C-alpha positions in Angstrom: 162.2 130.1 133.2 161.5 127.3 130.8 164.0 126.7 128.0 162.7 125.1 124.9 164.6 123.8 122.0 162.4 123.6 118.7 163.8 121.4 116.2 162.5 121.6 112.6 163.0 118.7 110.5 160.8 119.0 107.4 162.1 119.7 103.9 159.4 121.7 103.3 159.4 125.3 104.5 155.8 126.2 103.2 152.8 123.8 103.5 154.5 122.1 106.3 152.3 120.4 108.8 155.0 119.7 111.5 156.2 123.3 111.4 152.7 124.2 111.9 152.8 122.1 115.1 155.8 123.3 116.4 154.9 126.8 115.9 151.4 126.2 117.7 153.4 124.2 120.7 155.8 127.4 121.3 152.7 130.0 120.9 150.7 127.9 123.3 153.6 127.9 125.6 154.2 131.5 125.2 150.7 132.2 126.2 151.2 130.8 129.4 154.8 131.7 130.1 156.0 135.0 128.4 159.4 134.6 129.7 160.0 131.2 128.3 163.3 131.0 126.1 163.2 129.5 122.6 166.0 128.4 120.5 165.4 127.0 117.2 167.3 124.6 115.1 166.0 124.1 111.4 167.8 120.7 110.4 165.0 120.7 107.4 166.8 123.7 105.7 170.2 123.5 107.2 171.0 119.9 107.8 174.1 118.9 110.3 176.8 117.3 108.7 176.9 113.4 108.6 179.2 111.3 110.7 182.7 110.7 108.9 185.7 108.6 109.9 187.6 111.7 111.1 184.5 112.7 113.3 184.5 108.8 114.8 188.2 109.1 115.3 187.9 112.4 117.2 184.6 111.3 119.5 186.8 108.2 120.5 190.3 109.9 121.0 191.7 109.5 124.5 193.6 112.1 126.2 193.9 115.6 124.7 192.4 116.1 121.3 194.5 117.6 118.4 193.2 120.8 116.8 191.8 118.9 114.0 189.9 116.4 116.1 188.5 119.5 118.2 187.4 120.9 114.9 185.8 118.0 113.5 183.4 117.8 116.8 182.9 121.5 116.8 179.3 121.3 115.3 178.5 118.3 117.6 179.8 120.2 120.7 177.3 123.1 119.5 174.4 120.8 118.9 174.9 119.1 122.1 175.0 122.4 124.3 171.6 123.1 123.0 170.3 119.9 124.4 172.0 120.3 127.6 170.3 123.8 127.8 167.0 122.9 127.2 164.3 121.7 129.5 162.0 120.7 126.7 163.1 119.6 123.5 160.4 119.8 120.8 160.8 117.9 117.5 158.8 118.5 114.5 159.3 115.9 111.7 157.7 114.1 108.9 157.9 110.6 108.3 160.0 110.0 105.0 159.6 106.3 103.8 158.6 105.0 107.1 161.1 106.2 109.0 163.4 109.4 110.2 164.3 111.9 107.8 168.2 112.0 106.8 168.4 115.7 108.2 167.0 114.6 111.7 169.3 111.2 111.5 172.3 113.3 111.2 171.2 115.8 114.1 170.7 112.6 116.2 174.1 111.2 114.9 176.1 114.4 115.9 174.5 114.3 119.3 174.5 110.7 120.6 178.1 110.7 121.4 180.3 108.8 123.8 181.7 111.1 126.7 179.2 113.6 126.1 175.6 112.2 126.2 176.5 108.5 127.2 179.5 106.9 128.7 180.7 103.4 128.0 181.9 100.5 130.5 182.3 96.9 129.9 182.3 96.6 133.6 178.5 97.1 133.4 178.3 93.7 131.5 175.7 93.4 128.7 174.5 97.1 129.4 177.5 99.2 129.0 175.9 102.1 127.7 174.4 104.7 130.3 172.9 108.1 129.4 174.5 110.9 131.0 171.7 113.7 130.7 168.8 113.8 132.5 165.7 115.8 133.6 164.1 116.6 130.2 161.1 116.2 128.3 160.7 115.2 124.5 157.8 116.0 122.6 157.5 114.5 118.9 155.4 116.2 116.7 155.1 114.3 113.3 153.2 113.8 110.2 152.7 111.1 107.8 151.0 110.4 104.3 149.2 107.2 105.6 147.2 106.3 108.3 147.0 103.6 111.0 150.5 104.1 112.0 150.2 104.8 115.7 150.7 102.0 118.2 147.8 99.4 117.9 146.9 100.7 114.3 146.8 98.7 111.1 150.3 99.9 109.6 151.9 100.4 113.2 154.6 97.7 112.2 155.5 100.2 109.3 156.3 103.0 111.8 160.0 103.5 112.2 159.7 107.5 113.1 158.4 107.5 116.8 160.1 104.2 117.8 163.6 105.4 116.7 163.0 108.7 118.7 161.8 106.8 121.8 164.9 104.7 121.7 167.3 107.5 121.6 165.4 109.9 124.0 167.6 108.7 127.0 170.4 110.3 125.2 168.9 113.5 124.8 168.4 113.3 128.7 164.5 112.6 128.2 163.0 110.5 130.7 159.2 111.9 129.5 158.2 111.4 125.9 154.9 112.6 124.2 154.2 112.3 120.5 151.3 113.6 118.4 150.9 112.8 114.8 148.8 114.0 112.0 148.0 111.1 109.4 146.3 110.9 105.9 148.4 113.7 104.4 148.2 112.0 100.6 144.7 111.3 101.1 143.3 114.9 102.0 140.1 113.7 102.7 137.8 114.0 106.3 140.1 111.9 107.9 143.1 113.9 107.4 141.3 117.2 108.5 140.0 115.3 111.5 143.6 114.6 112.2 145.0 118.0 112.1 141.9 119.1 114.2 142.8 116.5 117.0 146.4 116.7 116.7 146.1 120.7 117.4 143.8 120.0 120.1 146.2 117.4 121.7 149.1 119.7 121.3 147.0 122.6 123.4 146.3 120.0 126.0 149.7 118.7 126.2 151.3 122.2 126.8 148.7 122.8 129.4 149.7 119.5 131.0 153.3 120.1 131.1 153.2 123.4 131.8 151.0 122.6 135.1 153.5 119.8 135.7 156.5 122.3 135.5 154.7 124.8 137.8 154.3 122.2 140.5 157.5 121.1 140.4 159.5 124.0 139.9 162.4 124.4 142.4 161.5 128.2 142.6 157.9 127.5 143.7 157.1 128.2 147.1 156.3 125.0 148.9 153.5 126.9 151.0 151.2 129.7 149.8 
């Protein structure tokens, strides 16, 4: 059974393109695997707390933590537990000011944590950080007001959303990263309509691909039939 963690980061509840995309992904997956378990985390409506000095002190504490330190990390532990549980992490996020929404950044900062999602050892030289989690797939479903922001596009250098998520993907345990985006939202022209159509088509194709891939690699699948 596949475990899917759905993260919605849009501040909009109605008229949200990225919420439509994450809903489509989940419904398409359920059409192929009705037993798949889905957990939803709406950071757009209920953003995690920002990292504080107390949080940092607790995260880097050595030995047994005090009750106050454990309390400071309670939310982080809960969010990381969800990541550990998931096979697929599906993030729906708009691009705000060419980057990651503050709500989603707070979620990232609560999860990328020493001792839980990465280890740090100076004996490794100039690459002391090493991810702890593995075996997961990250799917980023995004929207932007302008166009040409995809790799190779005229405005690709302005895109700090997908590169950010790809950079932190290993600390979510994700070796595979897929991203699908809708563009030209502020233009509301044919290019925008075409972008929505293409993105929804690509989501259905991606679900089919990922589902087949999981079926072929599932340890519960017979080797011979």
